[in-house]
All heavy atoms as an XYZ file, in Angstrom:
886
protein
N       0.827     -1.181     -0.004
C       0.060      0.015      0.039
C       0.871      1.234     -0.073
O       2.018      1.155      0.333
N       0.244      2.320     -0.415
C       0.946      3.618     -0.431
C       1.793      3.903     -1.628
O       2.590      4.871     -1.564
N       1.665      3.076     -2.684
C       2.499      3.278     -3.811
C       2.260      4.659     -4.528
O       3.213      5.170     -5.041
C       2.316      2.158     -4.855
O       0.915      2.050     -5.321
N       0.996      5.143     -4.473
C       0.727      6.436     -5.149
C       1.353      7.582     -4.355
O       1.890      8.506     -4.895
C      -0.834      6.619     -5.231
C      -1.207      7.868     -5.949
C      -0.577      8.010     -7.331
C      -1.379      7.308     -8.403
N      -0.887      7.553     -9.748
N       1.341      7.431     -3.027
C       1.954      8.375     -2.112
C       3.460      8.484     -2.442
O       4.128      9.476     -2.567
C       1.627      8.237     -0.632
C       0.177      8.560     -0.413
C       2.610      9.002      0.241
C      -0.240      8.310      0.991
N       4.086      7.271     -2.471
C       5.551      7.201     -2.819
C       5.853      7.758     -4.190
O       6.836      8.462     -4.318
C       6.009      5.750     -2.744
C       5.954      5.126     -1.328
C       6.325      3.628     -1.483
C       7.038      5.824     -0.469
N       4.987      7.600     -5.160
C       5.152      8.202     -6.466
C       5.035      9.637     -6.388
O       5.868     10.398     -7.069
C       4.028      7.567     -7.401
C       4.066      8.126     -8.811
C       2.919      7.582     -9.623
O       2.522      6.366     -9.459
O       2.443      8.260    -10.495
N       4.107     10.213     -5.704
C       3.980     11.719     -5.539
C       5.263     12.235     -4.893
O       5.847     13.314     -5.312
C       2.677     12.027     -4.786
C       1.465     11.689     -5.632
C       2.656     13.548     -4.450
C       0.163     11.704     -4.795
N       5.658     11.573     -3.865
C       6.812     12.026     -3.080
C       7.997     12.034     -3.909
O       8.825     13.025     -3.980
C       7.089     11.175     -1.876
C       6.058     11.360     -0.787
C       6.325     10.439      0.407
O       5.890     10.830      1.556
N       6.826      9.281      0.269
N       8.226     10.967     -4.761
C       9.389     10.857     -5.685
C       9.325     11.892     -6.765
O      10.341     12.524     -7.096
N       8.118     12.172     -7.275
C       7.980     13.115     -8.320
C       8.189     14.573     -7.881
O       8.666     15.387     -8.666
C       6.621     12.919     -8.936
C       6.286     13.779    -10.227
C       4.988     13.451    -10.839
O       4.438     12.355    -10.783
O       4.296     14.382    -11.420
N       7.776     14.868     -6.681
C       7.769     16.328     -6.242
C       8.872     16.564     -5.205
O       9.050     17.798     -4.850
C       6.403     16.590     -5.671
O       6.144     15.788     -4.479
C       5.344     16.462     -6.566
N       9.533     15.625     -4.635
C      10.518     15.869     -3.645
C       9.941     16.324     -2.324
O      10.527     17.146     -1.659
N       8.693     15.881     -2.069
C       8.029     16.292     -0.804
C       7.746     15.068     -0.009
O       8.001     13.929     -0.363
C       6.706     16.911     -1.119
O       5.866     15.954     -1.856
C       6.798     18.179     -1.974
N       7.334     15.275      1.248
C       6.885     14.160      2.102
C       5.338     14.351      2.149
O       4.792     15.477      2.504
C       7.465     14.287      3.512
C       6.931     13.218      4.435
C       7.753     13.281      5.720
N       7.093     12.355      6.728
C       7.355     11.057      6.801
N       8.277     10.517      6.058
N       6.811     10.334      7.734
N       4.593     13.262      1.976
C       3.124     13.290      1.989
C       2.688     12.333      3.073
O       3.036     11.130      3.039
C       2.579     12.845      0.586
C       1.039     12.807      0.709
C       3.015     13.796     -0.503
N       1.987     12.824      4.079
C       1.506     12.078      5.112
C       0.044     12.113      5.256
O      -0.617     13.171      5.156
C       2.036     12.571      6.497
C       3.533     12.394      6.560
O       3.987     11.229      6.431
O       4.277     13.430      6.860
N      -0.644     10.897      5.340
C      -2.069     10.822      5.609
C      -2.245     10.488      7.023
O      -1.778      9.440      7.587
C      -2.705      9.772      4.735
C      -4.238      9.613      5.100
C      -2.565     10.079      3.290
N      -2.830     11.452      7.851
C      -2.985     11.215      9.301
C      -4.221     10.393      9.625
O      -5.328     10.858      9.434
C      -3.154     12.626      9.970
C      -3.062     12.445     11.526
O      -3.509     11.543     12.097
N      -2.482     13.466     12.111
N      -4.010      9.145     10.009
C      -5.116      8.209     10.201
C      -5.903      8.638     11.396
O      -7.051      8.101     11.649
C      -4.594      6.869     10.439
O      -3.700      6.755     11.593
N      -5.444      9.570     12.278
C      -6.229      9.978     13.399
C      -7.045     11.244     13.174
O      -7.924     11.624     13.949
C      -5.316     10.247     14.604
C      -4.721      9.072     15.045
C      -3.776      9.360     16.277
N      -3.138      8.144     16.700
C      -2.197      8.079     17.573
N      -1.791      9.189     18.227
N      -1.644      6.970     17.959
N      -6.749     11.940     12.072
C      -7.431     13.134     11.708
C      -8.366     12.984     10.511
O      -8.012     13.035      9.375
C      -6.352     14.258     11.383
C      -5.586     14.659     12.526
C      -6.303     15.582     13.486
O      -7.323     16.290     13.136
O      -5.957     15.394     14.679
N      -9.607     12.695     10.848
C     -10.616     12.587      9.778
C     -12.003     13.092     10.460
O     -12.121     13.055     11.524
C     -10.688     11.196      9.151
C     -11.200     10.160     10.138
N     -10.509      9.606     11.043
C     -12.462      9.601     10.237
C     -11.162      8.732     11.702
N     -12.406      8.714     11.260
N     -12.803     13.377      9.459
C     -14.219     13.857     10.038
C     -15.264     12.900      9.578
O     -15.028     11.888      8.999
C     -14.487     15.352      9.453
C     -14.651     15.379      7.968
O     -14.887     14.400      7.305
N     -14.517     16.564      7.436
N     -16.471     13.268      9.944
C     -17.655     12.324      9.758
C     -17.969     12.150      8.241
O     -18.750     11.337      7.897
C     -18.800     12.836     10.441
C     -19.357     14.168     10.062
N     -18.743     15.342     10.484
C     -20.328     14.535      9.331
C     -19.341     16.334      9.964
N     -20.349     15.876      9.247
N     -17.400     12.931      7.403
C     -17.643     12.860      5.970
C     -16.525     12.089      5.204
O     -16.396     12.156      4.024
C     -17.785     14.287      5.296
C     -19.040     14.947      5.686
O     -20.050     14.339      5.945
N     -19.004     16.220      5.894
N     -15.809     11.302      6.009
C     -14.721     10.399      5.386
C     -13.619     11.299      4.687
O     -13.100     10.875      3.737
C     -15.256      9.373      4.518
C     -15.899      8.275      5.242
O     -15.545      8.031      6.482
O     -16.871      7.649      4.750
N     -13.468     12.447      5.242
C     -12.307     13.308      4.752
C     -11.121     13.207      5.682
O     -11.290     13.090      6.884
C     -12.648     14.751      4.662
C     -13.585     15.055      3.502
C     -13.725     16.516      3.294
C     -14.406     16.710      1.963
N     -13.982     17.868      1.375
N      -9.993     12.980      5.158
C      -8.732     12.716      5.893
C      -7.738     13.858      5.782
O      -7.734     14.497      4.689
C      -8.075     11.364      5.443
C      -8.983     10.236      5.770
C     -10.099      9.812      4.956
C      -8.956      9.327      6.807
N     -10.632      8.784      5.483
C      -9.945      8.440      6.656
C      -8.101      9.248      7.943
C     -10.214      7.324      7.473
C      -8.334      8.174      8.767
C      -9.347      7.297      8.595
N      -7.028     14.116      6.850
C      -5.984     15.179      6.736
C      -4.759     14.644      6.099
O      -4.218     13.607      6.413
C      -5.632     15.599      8.189
C      -4.529     16.605      8.261
C      -4.965     17.955      7.683
C      -4.157     16.802      9.782
N      -4.388     15.347      4.958
C      -3.195     15.043      4.225
C      -2.322     16.171      4.429
O      -2.574     17.322      4.093
C      -3.499     14.782      2.727
C      -2.187     14.528      1.970
C      -4.502     13.598      2.561
N      -1.000     15.902      4.895
C      -0.021     16.962      5.164
C       1.121     16.753      4.096
O       1.655     15.677      3.981
C       0.547     16.850      6.616
O      -0.432     16.912      7.473
C       1.479     17.943      6.805
N       1.407     17.824      3.444
C       2.458     17.820      2.393
C       3.592     18.759      2.934
O       3.316     19.876      3.259
C       2.008     18.281      1.013
C       0.806     17.469      0.622
C       3.136     18.283     -0.012
C       0.076     17.969     -0.634
N       4.766     18.245      2.992
C       5.964     19.009      3.593
C       7.073     19.038      2.622
O       7.362     18.056      1.933
C       6.435     18.245      4.884
O       5.232     18.052      5.768
C       7.459     19.171      5.597
N       7.613     20.199      2.424
C       8.789     20.359      1.574
C       8.853     21.867      1.091
O       8.095     22.706      1.634
N       9.679     22.116      0.143
C       9.738     23.546     -0.366
C       8.398     23.913     -0.929
O       7.679     23.075     -1.551
C      10.858     23.458     -1.517
C      11.665     22.252     -1.190
C      10.648     21.231     -0.462
N       8.091     25.151     -0.878
C       6.728     25.696     -1.188
C       6.305     25.328     -2.546
O       5.207     24.758     -2.741
C       6.712     27.234     -0.989
C       5.351     27.842     -1.289
C       5.343     29.362     -1.056
C       4.057     29.987     -1.099
N       3.245     29.876     -2.234
N       7.140     25.475     -3.605
C       6.831     25.181     -4.970
C       6.589     23.685     -5.130
O       5.584     23.230     -5.788
C       7.954     25.661     -5.829
C       7.576     25.528     -7.390
C       8.622     26.093     -8.226
O       8.993     27.288     -8.165
O       9.084     25.377     -9.177
N       7.353     22.842     -4.421
C       7.185     21.383     -4.520
C       5.860     20.997     -3.902
O       5.186     20.081     -4.391
C       8.361     20.727     -3.879
C       9.763     21.023     -4.516
O      10.020     22.092     -4.927
N      10.576     19.972     -4.667
N       5.600     21.630     -2.739
C       4.297     21.348     -2.059
C       3.159     21.691     -2.943
O       2.140     20.956     -2.946
C       4.239     22.088     -0.699
S       5.387     21.430      0.510
N       3.213     22.821     -3.597
C       2.154     23.199     -4.534
C       1.927     22.225     -5.673
O       0.864     21.859     -6.012
C       2.355     24.573     -5.096
C       2.244     25.712     -4.016
C       2.770     27.042     -4.398
O       3.357     27.159     -5.543
O       2.534     28.021     -3.671
N       3.147     21.701     -6.207
C       3.061     20.696     -7.178
C       2.350     19.361     -6.673
O       1.529     18.763     -7.297
C       4.411     20.291     -7.746
C       5.049     21.435     -8.483
O       4.340     22.333     -8.973
O       6.369     21.384     -8.761
N       2.747     18.983     -5.472
C       2.145     17.777     -4.900
C       0.632     17.960     -4.659
O      -0.121     17.078     -4.880
C       2.887     17.441     -3.531
N       0.314     19.158     -4.140
C      -1.073     19.458     -3.898
C      -1.938     19.387     -5.218
O      -2.947     18.740     -5.250
C      -1.237     20.827     -3.261
C      -2.695     21.263     -3.009
C      -2.836     22.675     -2.534
O      -2.021     23.477     -2.890
O      -3.824     22.906     -1.828
N      -1.312     19.816     -6.270
C      -2.007     19.839     -7.524
C      -2.210     18.391     -7.959
O      -3.292     17.971     -8.483
C      -1.264     20.577     -8.619
C      -1.967     20.593     -9.988
C      -1.203     21.292    -10.994
C      -1.908     21.249    -12.356
N      -2.640     20.157    -12.728
N      -1.132     17.535     -7.816
C      -1.332     16.073     -8.142
C      -2.417     15.454     -7.312
O      -3.270     14.714     -7.895
C       0.090     15.374     -7.940
C       1.055     15.918     -8.960
C      -0.136     13.919     -8.091
C       2.419     15.462     -8.767
N      -2.483     15.710     -6.018
C      -3.501     15.106     -5.156
C      -4.862     15.584     -5.584
O      -5.746     14.752     -5.727
C      -3.142     15.487     -3.665
C      -4.375     15.070     -2.815
C      -1.887     14.772     -3.227
N      -5.010     16.834     -5.821
C      -6.274     17.371     -6.199
C      -6.646     16.794     -7.558
O      -7.886     16.541     -7.878
C      -6.297     18.909     -6.265
C      -6.387     19.581     -4.870
O      -6.995     19.002     -4.064
N      -5.747     20.596     -4.729
N      -5.785     16.643     -8.548
C      -6.072     16.054     -9.816
C      -6.579     14.585     -9.647
O      -7.586     14.247    -10.330
C      -4.889     16.097    -10.764
C      -4.552     17.468    -11.255
O      -5.429     18.446    -11.146
O      -3.410     17.679    -11.878
N      -5.949     13.929     -8.760
C      -6.395     12.473     -8.500
C      -7.801     12.488     -8.024
O      -8.633     11.709     -8.439
C      -5.371     11.810     -7.520
C      -4.131     11.505     -8.262
C      -5.963     10.491     -6.996
C      -2.939     11.132     -7.214
N      -8.059     13.346     -7.016
C      -9.422     13.421     -6.438
C     -10.416     13.861     -7.507
O     -11.565     13.258     -7.612
C      -9.452     14.349     -5.228
C     -10.918     14.693     -4.757
C      -8.584     13.851     -4.119
N     -10.099     14.891     -8.324
C     -11.035     15.410     -9.240
C     -11.278     14.417    -10.420
O     -12.297     14.494    -11.116
C     -10.615     16.744     -9.772
C     -10.734     17.787     -8.741
O     -11.591     17.748     -7.856
N      -9.867     18.772     -8.812
N     -10.261     13.543    -10.635
C     -10.407     12.635    -11.754
C     -11.249     11.363    -11.469
O     -11.630     10.589    -12.322
C      -8.977     12.107    -12.262
C      -8.349     13.131    -13.086
O      -9.040     14.133    -13.561
O      -7.105     13.075    -13.253
N     -11.647     11.225    -10.205
C     -12.524     10.080     -9.750
C     -13.861     10.239    -10.532
O     -14.407     11.314    -10.589
C     -12.697     10.077     -8.324
C     -11.523      9.666     -7.510
C     -11.813      9.624     -6.071
O     -12.955      9.885     -5.662
O     -10.915      9.393     -5.236
N     -14.181      9.146    -11.066
C     -15.508      9.154    -11.783
C     -16.618      8.724    -10.797
O     -16.434      7.809    -10.099
C     -15.486      8.176    -12.974
C     -14.450      8.492    -14.017
C     -15.055      9.380    -15.099
O     -16.270      9.342    -15.308
O     -14.237     10.147    -15.663
N     -17.736      9.417    -10.826
C     -18.829      9.004    -10.022
C     -19.593      7.931    -10.796
O     -19.368      7.737    -11.958
C     -19.793     10.230     -9.884
C     -19.202     11.350     -9.010
C     -20.215     12.480     -8.930
C     -18.805     10.890     -7.701
N     -20.519      7.238    -10.273
C     -21.271      6.149    -10.932
C     -21.957      6.647    -12.106
O     -22.082      6.020    -13.132
C     -22.263      5.569     -9.872
C     -21.697      4.734     -8.831
C     -22.802      4.270     -7.800
O     -23.979      4.372     -8.104
O     -22.369      3.898     -6.695
N     -22.336      7.933    -12.107
C     -23.104      8.451    -13.301
C     -22.141      8.858    -14.405
O     -22.595      9.341    -15.453
C     -23.894      9.671    -12.827
O     -22.981     10.696    -12.406
N     -20.767      8.749    -14.185
C     -19.840      9.127    -15.253
C     -19.503     10.574    -15.138
O     -18.731     10.978    -15.904
N     -19.992     11.292    -14.181
C     -19.609     12.716    -14.020
C     -18.378     12.825    -13.124
O     -18.117     12.016    -12.365
C     -20.774     13.475    -13.309
C     -22.048     13.587    -14.167
C     -23.124     14.214    -13.418
O     -23.256     14.169    -12.249
N     -24.032     14.820    -14.170
N     -17.649     13.934    -13.332
C     -16.434     14.175    -12.590
C     -16.845     14.657    -11.300
O     -17.823     15.389    -11.069
C     -15.500     15.232    -13.279
C     -15.034     14.765    -14.595
C     -13.835     13.976    -14.475
C     -13.274     13.636    -15.850
N     -12.185     12.797    -15.814
N     -16.100     14.378    -10.196
C     -16.236     14.901     -8.896
C     -15.702     16.263     -8.759
O     -14.622     16.484     -9.194
C     -15.589     13.946     -7.845
C     -15.808     14.379     -6.436
C     -15.047     13.505     -5.469
N     -15.321     12.080     -5.704
C     -16.246     11.341     -4.973
N     -16.893     11.943     -4.012
N     -16.397     10.100     -5.342
N     -16.472     17.202     -8.222
C     -16.000     18.577     -8.096
C     -16.353     18.971     -6.655
O     -17.221     18.387     -5.966
C     -16.626     19.556     -9.078
C     -16.204     19.228    -10.492
C     -18.119     19.649     -8.874
N     -15.719     19.984     -6.184
C     -16.116     20.624     -4.890
C     -16.439     22.118     -5.152
O     -15.890     22.716     -5.944
C     -14.921     20.569     -3.978
O     -14.677     19.315     -3.575
N     -17.446     22.575     -4.522
C     -17.923     23.954     -4.509
C     -18.001     24.488     -3.194
O     -18.400     23.825     -2.155
C     -19.264     24.043     -5.198
C     -19.312     23.500     -6.656
S     -20.964     23.433     -7.301
C     -21.359     25.150     -7.376
N     -17.717     25.752     -2.994
C     -17.853     26.462     -1.731
C     -18.860     27.630     -1.942
O     -18.568     28.439     -2.829
C     -16.555     26.900     -1.116
C     -16.729     27.772      0.059
C     -15.546     25.819     -0.950
N     -19.834     27.701     -1.082
C     -20.755     28.855     -1.192
C     -20.947     29.446      0.175
O     -20.730     28.750      1.244
C     -22.128     28.519     -1.754
C     -22.862     27.431     -0.925
C     -22.031     27.960     -3.220
C     -24.291     27.115     -1.297
N     -21.239     30.736      0.205
C     -21.431     31.374      1.458
C     -22.971     31.635      1.537
O     -23.604     32.023      0.589
C     -20.799     32.886      1.477
C     -19.332     32.704      1.661
C     -18.385     32.698      0.665
C     -18.572     32.556      2.907
N     -17.119     32.533      1.123
C     -17.155     32.456      2.549
C     -18.910     32.466      4.278
C     -16.238     32.293      3.547
C     -17.999     32.251      5.200
C     -16.637     32.185      4.860
N     -23.415     31.313      2.753
C     -24.945     31.433      2.993
C     -25.127     32.331      4.209
O     -24.461     32.285      5.151
C     -25.540     30.044      3.240
C     -27.048     30.097      3.557
C     -25.403     29.171      1.975
N     -26.182     33.156      4.123
C     -26.519     34.039      5.301
C     -26.793     33.152      6.509
O     -27.566     32.194      6.378
C     -27.690     34.924      4.933
C     -27.424     35.921      3.899
C     -26.450     37.026      4.285
O     -26.371     37.366      5.482
O     -25.684     37.450      3.409
N     -26.260     33.559      7.605
C     -26.487     32.764      8.819
C     -27.948     32.599      9.126
O     -28.494     31.565      9.550
C     -25.813     33.449     10.019
O     -24.423     33.627      9.714
C     -25.916     32.596     11.274
N     -28.823     33.632      8.793
C     -30.207     33.613      9.012
C     -30.872     32.446      8.188
O     -31.983     32.032      8.535
C     -30.861     34.889      8.772
O     -30.688     35.301      7.392
N     -30.286     31.989      7.132
C     -30.836     30.992      6.268
C     -30.420     29.568      6.631
O     -30.988     28.585      6.129
C     -30.478     31.243      4.782
O     -30.962     32.522      4.349
N     -29.461     29.369      7.525
C     -28.895     28.111      7.817
C     -29.948     27.177      8.329
O     -29.986     26.006      7.942
C     -27.755     28.174      8.769
C     -26.430     28.665      8.160
C     -25.286     28.726      9.272
C     -25.954     27.701      6.997
N     -30.814     27.675      9.238
C     -31.816     26.692      9.793
C     -32.784     26.152      8.764
O     -33.087     24.985      8.780
N     -33.185     26.955      7.779
C     -34.053     26.460      6.648
C     -33.238     25.450      5.798
O     -33.822     24.479      5.300
C     -34.559     27.555      5.850
C     -35.509     28.396      6.558
C     -36.187     29.409      5.648
N     -35.291     30.150      4.838
C     -34.767     31.436      5.231
N     -35.362     32.047      6.274
N     -34.036     32.110      4.428
N     -31.948     25.668      5.679
C     -31.123     24.793      4.808
C     -30.850     23.365      5.549
O     -31.037     22.337      4.879
C     -29.875     25.378      4.396
C     -30.073     26.605      3.430
C     -28.826     24.451      3.833
C     -28.856     27.464      3.256
N     -30.669     23.465      6.869
C     -30.345     22.313      7.589
C     -31.660     21.493      7.905
O     -31.702     20.280      7.816
C     -29.574     22.693      8.828
C     -28.161     23.193      8.442
C     -29.340     21.428      9.736
C     -27.415     23.834      9.537
N     -32.666     22.262      8.366
C     -33.919     21.553      8.646
C     -33.872     20.950     10.083
O     -32.853     20.913     10.651
N     -35.040     20.520     10.576
C     -35.140     19.940     11.838
C     -34.338     18.677     11.888
O     -34.594     17.716     11.096
C     -36.572     19.702     12.213
C     -36.903     19.267     13.666
C     -38.345     19.218     14.006
C     -38.533     18.884     15.389
N     -39.944     18.865     15.763
N     -33.405     18.560     12.844
C     -32.523     17.461     13.024
C     -31.781     17.092     11.754
O     -31.452     15.938     11.464
C     -33.333     16.219     13.537
C     -34.064     16.420     14.806
N     -33.456     16.601     15.956
C     -35.382     16.501     15.031
C     -34.315     16.761     16.917
N     -35.506     16.707     16.379
N     -31.499     18.067     10.922
C     -30.817     17.919      9.714
C     -31.572     17.273      8.503
O     -31.053     16.826      7.501
N     -32.940     17.286      8.702
C     -33.709     16.510      7.632
C     -33.591     17.182      6.242
O     -33.558     16.417      5.294
C     -35.197     16.477      8.145
O     -35.709     17.785      8.284
N     -33.658     18.442      6.187
C     -33.605     19.105      4.810
C     -32.286     18.865      4.162
O     -32.274     18.524      2.984
C     -33.894     20.626      4.991
O     -35.094     20.806      5.650
C     -33.974     21.230      3.617
N     -31.186     19.101      4.849
C     -29.792     18.979      4.305
C     -29.607     17.459      3.896
O     -29.045     17.187      2.818
C     -28.718     19.540      5.183
C     -27.505     19.842      4.404
C     -28.360     18.661      6.394
C     -26.537     20.810      5.033
N     -30.103     16.519      4.741
C     -29.916     15.152      4.391
C     -30.786     14.782      3.136
O     -30.309     13.970      2.323
C     -30.422     14.264      5.551
C     -29.427     14.296      6.738
C     -29.974     13.510      7.944
C     -29.090     13.711      9.107
N     -29.707     13.126     10.368
N     -31.933     15.415      2.989
C     -32.818     15.093      1.854
C     -32.036     15.717      0.565
O     -32.065     14.998     -0.498
C     -34.169     15.751      1.984
N     -31.478     16.834      0.695
C     -30.792     17.454     -0.419
C     -29.599     16.521     -0.864
O     -29.364     16.276     -2.021
C     -30.265     18.914     -0.042
C     -31.410     19.851      0.120
C     -29.225     19.360     -1.112
C     -31.014     21.094      0.723
N     -28.837     16.021      0.172
C     -27.730     15.211     -0.084
C     -28.168     13.835     -0.786
O     -27.591     13.422     -1.784
C     -26.944     14.818      1.210
C     -26.159     15.951      1.788
C     -25.545     15.614      3.147
O     -26.150     14.883      3.889
O     -24.448     16.110      3.413
N     -29.208     13.277     -0.311
C     -29.727     12.022     -0.799
C     -30.307     12.231     -2.188
O     -29.888     11.413     -3.242
C     -30.786     11.496      0.124
C     -31.311     10.113     -0.261
C     -32.303      9.601      0.821
N     -33.385     10.423      1.115
C     -33.442     11.168      2.342
N     -32.515     11.027      3.196
N     -34.456     12.003      2.552
N     -31.088     13.241     -2.423
C     -31.697     13.434     -3.674
C     -30.643     13.742     -4.821
O     -30.793     13.285     -5.942
C     -32.737     14.643     -3.635
O     -33.664     14.255     -2.672
C     -33.406     14.911     -4.909
N     -29.618     14.548     -4.430
C     -28.663     15.002     -5.443
C     -27.398     14.246     -5.405
O     -26.398     14.603     -6.116
C     -28.375     16.545     -5.237
C     -29.718     17.394     -5.444
O     -30.086     17.495     -6.524
N     -30.297     17.742     -4.414
N     -27.356     13.232     -4.545
C     -26.054     12.435     -4.399
C     -24.824     13.278     -4.233
O     -23.861     13.145     -4.885
C     -25.893     11.487     -5.566
C     -27.065     10.572     -5.661
C     -27.214      9.631     -6.863
N     -25.937      9.145     -7.290
C     -25.724      8.711     -8.469
N     -26.691      8.741     -9.363
N     -24.549      8.276     -8.869
N     -24.941     14.168     -3.294
C     -23.819     15.057     -2.875
C     -23.600     14.992     -1.387
O     -24.477     14.463     -0.631
C     -24.018     16.470     -3.220
C     -24.157     16.657     -4.775
C     -25.272     17.121     -2.564
N     -22.491     15.496     -0.943
C     -22.257     15.647      0.544
C     -22.144     17.083      0.798
O     -21.467     17.902      0.104
C     -20.835     14.986      0.913
C     -20.806     13.502      0.912
C     -21.529     12.943      1.991
C     -21.515     11.427      2.089
N     -22.349     10.870      3.137
N     -22.826     17.618      1.831
C     -22.741     19.031      2.131
C     -22.267     19.149      3.603
O     -22.777     18.495      4.491
C     -24.141     19.649      2.086
C     -24.742     19.505      0.685
C     -24.091     21.176      2.473
C     -26.188     19.971      0.480
N     -21.179     19.918      3.788
C     -20.584     20.048      5.130
C     -20.657     21.553      5.511
O     -20.037     22.447      4.821
C     -19.111     19.620      4.994
C     -18.435     19.618      6.350
O     -19.123     19.495      7.393
O     -17.205     19.559      6.347
N     -21.412     21.866      6.554
C     -21.592     23.232      7.002
C     -20.411     23.597      7.871
O     -20.238     22.942      8.962
C     -22.946     23.466      7.659
C     -23.034     24.924      8.119
C     -24.055     23.139      6.736
N     -19.609     24.558      7.613
C     -18.494     25.015      8.436
C     -18.896     26.265      9.146
O     -19.671     27.061      8.561
C     -17.288     25.236      7.551
C     -16.850     24.072      6.778
C     -15.966     23.184      7.629
C     -15.413     22.104      6.736
N     -14.859     21.117      7.405
N     -18.360     26.418     10.271
C     -18.575     27.699     11.032
C     -17.399     28.732     10.850
O     -16.971     29.357     11.790
C     -18.770     27.421     12.534
C     -19.998     26.685     12.813
C     -20.197     26.413     14.250
C     -21.396     25.635     14.531
N     -21.660     25.345     16.011
N     -16.903     28.838      9.692
C     -15.906     29.775      9.376
C     -16.500     31.097      9.066
O     -17.598     31.222      8.579
C     -15.094     29.332      8.079
C     -14.345     27.967      8.343
C     -13.585     27.534      7.122
O     -13.232     28.336      6.251
O     -13.272     26.344      7.014
N     -15.712     32.170      9.470
C     -16.209     33.485      9.297
C     -15.729     34.050      8.019
O     -14.604     33.819      7.504
C     -15.604     34.383     10.436
C     -16.130     33.958     11.817
C     -17.528     34.476     12.073
C     -17.939     34.128     13.472
N     -19.198     34.448     13.850
N     -16.578     34.841      7.370
C     -16.149     35.571      6.169
C     -15.974     37.089      6.607
O     -16.214     37.344      7.835
C     -17.245     35.538      5.105
O     -18.391     36.217      5.541
N     -15.673     37.832      5.655
C     -15.510     39.304      6.056
C     -16.899     39.784      6.410
O     -17.050     40.760      7.137
C     -14.915     40.097      4.845
O     -15.704     39.829      3.684
C     -13.510     39.753      4.678
N     -17.986     39.176      5.910
C     -19.358     39.484      6.310
C     -19.739     38.642      7.455
O     -19.821     37.379      7.293
C     -20.219     39.273      5.072
C     -21.764     39.382      5.480
O     -22.058     39.749      6.566
O     -22.531     39.215      4.574
N     -19.796     39.169      8.684
C     -20.004     38.319      9.891
C     -21.362     37.640      9.892
O     -21.663     36.877     10.772
C     -19.848     39.147     11.053
S     -18.109     39.747     11.249
N     -22.284     37.847      8.923
C     -23.544     37.242      8.899
C     -23.559     36.021      7.918
O     -24.673     35.671      7.465
C     -24.653     38.251      8.532
C     -24.730     39.243      9.588
O     -24.647     39.031     10.798
N     -24.839     40.574      9.122
N     -22.491     35.471      7.559
C     -22.476     34.406      6.586
C     -21.781     33.183      7.165
O     -20.984     33.283      8.017
C     -21.738     34.862      5.290
O     -22.449     35.875      4.706
N     -22.033     31.976      6.622
C     -21.321     30.796      6.973
C     -20.886     30.093      5.677
O     -21.514     30.282      4.715
C     -22.327     29.875      7.708
N     -19.827     29.341      5.775
C     -19.264     28.674      4.647
C     -19.922     27.245      4.554
O     -19.977     26.528      5.429
C     -17.802     28.506      4.884
C     -16.975     27.678      3.861
C     -16.996     28.390      2.515
C     -15.565     27.470      4.368
N     -20.321     26.855      3.311
C     -20.918     25.564      3.100
C     -20.209     24.943      1.870
O     -20.485     25.336      0.746
C     -22.441     25.624      2.778
C     -23.256     26.208      3.998
C     -22.961     24.261      2.496
C     -24.684     26.205      3.762
N     -19.185     24.068      2.096
C     -18.579     23.376      1.056
C     -19.490     22.278      0.499
O     -20.057     21.489      1.311
C     -17.358     22.714      1.608
C     -17.139     23.409      2.936
C     -18.547     23.809      3.387
N     -19.729     22.194     -0.748
C     -20.491     21.133     -1.356
C     -19.538     20.128     -1.955
O     -18.854     20.417     -2.903
C     -21.318     21.760     -2.510
C     -22.351     22.843     -2.071
C     -22.992     23.460     -3.293
C     -23.355     22.325     -1.120
N     -19.525     18.917     -1.299
C     -18.522     17.967     -1.680
C     -19.106     16.926     -2.570
O     -20.139     16.468     -2.528
C     -18.007     17.337     -0.405
C     -17.562     18.365      0.610
C     -17.228     17.582      1.922
C     -16.404     19.123      0.106
């Protein structure tokens, strides 16, 4: 195992670590890339290209989108006990992760669409 990571490390001159203890409920894992800045950027691009090249069952490419939503709208988007957001995920076959990151506009929240 890990042949792709070794390949990326050899190609970019970086160290790529997947932290098995750092993951979230959406099956996202923390990947740390260490080395000179330009090399790290090259490794990050390779990792992102691998992720983006994954084909979904429907044959569509996997993409990630980030949108800002007014804090006042979050309740309607999430729904009681998460029912609305779960229905959106199920119907559209997407993962939606609501982050509590601040924008320059303090009345907004970040919602990455995965």
